[in-house]
Backbone bond lengths (Angstrom), bond angles and torsions (degrees), N, CA, C in turn:
res aa  C-N    CA-C-N  psi(-1)  N-CA   C-N-CA  omega(-1)  CA-C   N-CA-C  phi
1 M - - - 1.446 - - 1.524 109.50 -
2 F 1.312 114.54 146.84 1.455 121.28 -179.83 1.524 109.58 -127.68
3 R 1.319 115.75 152.09 1.462 120.31 175.91 1.526 108.91 -73.22
4 A 1.307 114.85 125.33 1.463 121.32 178.40 1.525 108.96 -97.99
5 P 1.317 116.93 158.77 1.467 118.78 177.22 1.523 111.30 -66.25
6 Q 1.303 115.53 146.94 1.464 123.22 177.24 1.526 107.59 -117.35
7 P 1.320 118.57 109.69 1.461 120.56 -175.52 1.529 113.39 -56.61
8 Q 1.331 116.95 -34.76 1.461 119.85 -177.68 1.532 112.50 -72.18
9 V 1.322 117.75 -15.80 1.460 120.36 174.94 1.527 109.26 -75.18
10 R 1.311 115.48 -41.44 1.465 120.46 -179.95 1.527 111.52 -72.89
11 K 1.341 116.10 -36.11 1.473 120.54 -179.03 1.521 108.10 -143.84
12 A 1.309 116.54 106.30 1.467 122.00 -173.92 1.531 113.07 -57.92
13 E 1.318 117.53 -31.15 1.461 120.74 -177.44 1.529 113.11 -63.12
14 V 1.323 116.89 -19.48 1.467 121.08 176.96 1.527 110.26 -58.82
15 S 1.327 116.82 -29.57 1.471 120.71 179.37 1.520 111.91 -57.89
16 K 1.336 116.69 -30.93 1.465 120.20 179.18 1.522 110.92 -64.22
17 A 1.311 117.59 -37.38 1.466 121.02 177.25 1.522 110.25 -75.91
18 L 1.322 117.40 -43.11 1.466 120.11 -178.84 1.534 111.73 -60.55
19 A 1.334 116.07 -32.16 1.468 120.01 178.59 1.523 111.98 -67.64
20 L 1.313 117.27 -18.82 1.468 121.52 -178.29 1.522 113.18 -98.74
21 T 1.329 117.50 1.82 1.464 119.23 176.14 1.519 109.22 -74.91
22 T 1.307 115.85 158.93 1.468 121.04 -179.49 1.526 109.62 -116.78
23 P 1.326 116.47 153.57 1.467 118.44 176.74 1.532 110.47 -62.47
24 I 1.307 115.64 137.47 1.466 121.66 -179.89 1.519 108.48 -104.47
25 A 1.319 115.26 131.35 1.463 120.11 178.25 1.517 108.20 -131.21
26 P 1.300 119.18 143.71 1.457 125.06 -4.91 1.524 110.68 -70.65
27 H 1.331 115.69 147.88 1.455 119.42 179.06 1.531 109.93 -90.58
28 L 1.312 115.70 177.16 1.464 121.11 -174.56 1.529 111.67 -54.94
29 G 1.311 117.56 -43.90 1.470 120.43 179.63 1.518 112.49 -59.97
30 D 1.332 116.73 -40.02 1.465 121.00 177.38 1.527 110.85 -61.44
31 L 1.327 115.72 -42.81 1.471 119.89 -178.57 1.526 110.97 -65.72
32 I 1.313 116.83 -43.64 1.470 120.24 179.68 1.522 110.17 -63.73
33 Q 1.323 117.18 -44.99 1.469 120.21 177.98 1.524 110.82 -60.84
34 G 1.327 116.50 -43.06 1.466 120.12 179.26 1.511 111.85 -63.11
35 Y 1.311 116.31 -39.19 1.469 120.62 178.56 1.527 111.06 -67.35
36 L 1.320 116.42 -47.62 1.468 119.70 179.90 1.526 112.11 -65.65
37 G 1.339 115.90 -30.89 1.459 120.62 178.76 1.518 113.63 -82.57
38 G 1.323 117.08 -7.60 1.455 120.84 177.76 1.515 115.07 90.64
39 N 1.336 117.91 -0.82 1.462 120.08 179.76 1.522 112.63 -79.47
40 I 1.322 116.58 -22.79 1.467 121.43 178.02 1.519 107.04 -115.68
41 T 1.311 115.98 121.04 1.470 119.65 -179.18 1.527 112.06 -103.63
42 N 1.331 116.50 -22.26 1.460 120.52 -179.76 1.529 108.62 -111.24
43 L 1.322 116.56 74.31 1.461 120.67 -177.13 1.519 111.55 -61.05
44 K 1.318 117.30 -42.46 1.467 120.43 -179.29 1.529 110.51 -58.56
45 G 1.305 116.92 -45.18 1.466 120.68 179.30 1.517 112.09 -62.31
46 E 1.318 117.25 -39.96 1.455 121.37 178.96 1.529 111.08 -68.54
47 L 1.330 116.87 -35.80 1.461 120.55 177.55 1.523 111.14 -67.17
48 V 1.331 116.63 -36.77 1.467 120.62 176.48 1.530 109.43 -64.16
49 K 1.331 117.08 -43.71 1.468 120.68 177.79 1.527 110.73 -60.19
50 L 1.332 116.55 -43.03 1.459 120.98 179.28 1.527 110.67 -62.25
51 S 1.313 116.44 -44.84 1.458 120.84 178.45 1.528 111.05 -60.77
52 D 1.317 116.53 -41.61 1.466 120.72 178.32 1.529 111.45 -62.96
53 K 1.341 116.38 -41.23 1.465 120.44 178.25 1.522 110.51 -62.76
54 F 1.337 116.76 -45.33 1.461 120.46 178.40 1.523 110.70 -60.38
55 S 1.311 116.62 -42.31 1.453 121.29 -178.35 1.529 111.25 -63.81
56 R 1.319 116.72 -46.90 1.468 120.49 179.23 1.532 110.76 -62.89
57 D 1.333 116.44 -41.21 1.453 120.11 -179.54 1.529 110.79 -65.76
58 L 1.323 117.27 -41.09 1.459 120.07 178.51 1.520 110.93 -64.69
59 D 1.324 117.48 -42.91 1.471 120.64 177.66 1.531 110.85 -59.28
60 S 1.323 116.23 -42.29 1.459 121.04 179.08 1.531 110.78 -64.97
61 A 1.319 117.12 -43.13 1.468 121.07 -179.69 1.526 110.91 -64.93
62 I 1.318 117.31 -39.92 1.470 121.17 177.84 1.529 109.82 -62.63
63 K 1.324 116.09 -44.40 1.469 120.42 179.77 1.527 110.77 -61.71
64 K 1.330 117.30 -44.15 1.469 121.25 179.06 1.528 111.00 -64.59
65 A 1.326 116.84 -42.86 1.467 120.56 -179.74 1.525 110.56 -63.30
66 N 1.314 116.63 -42.38 1.465 120.18 179.09 1.527 111.25 -65.68
67 A 1.339 117.03 -34.53 1.463 120.74 177.23 1.529 110.91 -65.17
68 K 1.338 116.13 -24.22 1.464 121.10 178.16 1.527 111.86 -93.94
69 G 1.337 117.06 9.72 1.452 120.51 175.02 1.516 116.57 102.24
70 A 1.314 118.18 0.99 1.464 121.00 178.45 1.528 109.74 -74.29
71 D 1.310 115.11 163.06 1.468 121.54 175.21 1.524 107.00 -122.94
72 V 1.340 115.61 85.14 1.464 122.18 -174.76 1.523 108.61 -132.84
73 S 1.321 116.42 142.27 1.462 120.77 175.84 1.524 109.16 -140.69
74 R 1.331 115.94 170.19 1.464 120.51 176.49 1.522 111.09 -60.41
75 A 1.324 116.88 -30.53 1.467 120.96 179.93 1.529 111.33 -60.12
76 D 1.325 117.05 -26.71 1.468 120.31 178.62 1.532 112.23 -68.16
77 F 1.310 116.45 -14.43 1.463 121.63 -179.09 1.531 111.96 -103.06
78 E 1.312 117.13 3.88 1.464 121.83 -178.72 1.521 110.49 -101.07
79 F 1.316 116.11 134.50 1.459 122.64 -179.16 1.524 107.97 -131.66
80 S 1.321 115.61 85.08 1.466 120.42 -176.59 1.527 112.18 -66.54
81 D 1.327 116.48 -18.71 1.471 119.85 -179.50 1.528 112.84 -91.99
82 W 1.322 118.10 6.33 1.458 121.59 -179.69 1.523 109.48 -82.96
83 K 1.293 116.57 126.75 1.465 123.11 177.71 1.523 108.84 -106.49
84 R 1.329 116.24 120.26 1.469 119.88 177.45 1.519 109.75 -58.25
85 G 1.318 114.78 143.30 1.454 119.95 178.24 1.517 113.58 83.77
86 K 1.332 116.35 7.69 1.476 120.55 178.57 1.520 108.73 -135.81
87 D 1.328 116.05 149.87 1.460 120.01 174.27 1.516 109.05 -64.38
88 Y 1.327 115.55 141.28 1.454 119.87 176.69 1.522 108.52 -86.46
89 T 1.304 116.33 133.38 1.463 121.47 175.47 1.523 108.23 -122.61
90 Y 1.312 115.91 139.63 1.464 121.33 -179.61 1.524 109.05 -84.73
91 S 1.330 115.61 133.29 1.459 118.89 179.05 1.512 111.29 -98.44
């Protein structure tokens, strides 16, 4: 396991949007269990659906947070300097 970037560490206001996200179901654990149990045969397709749900929910939370006066954008969640397979360090 590696330390991943945390958007709210870089910009505290991101927490206002994260607080407005909703739980997504089925979650990753459900999908893995379903795949290993044989109930899910197209894991890649289900993972794409999950990613899409997370993306839509994050966009909605950002919009709601901004309507309440926050200054948050999708760019706050992007870390172009993050290298997979390495711990993320803040510069």
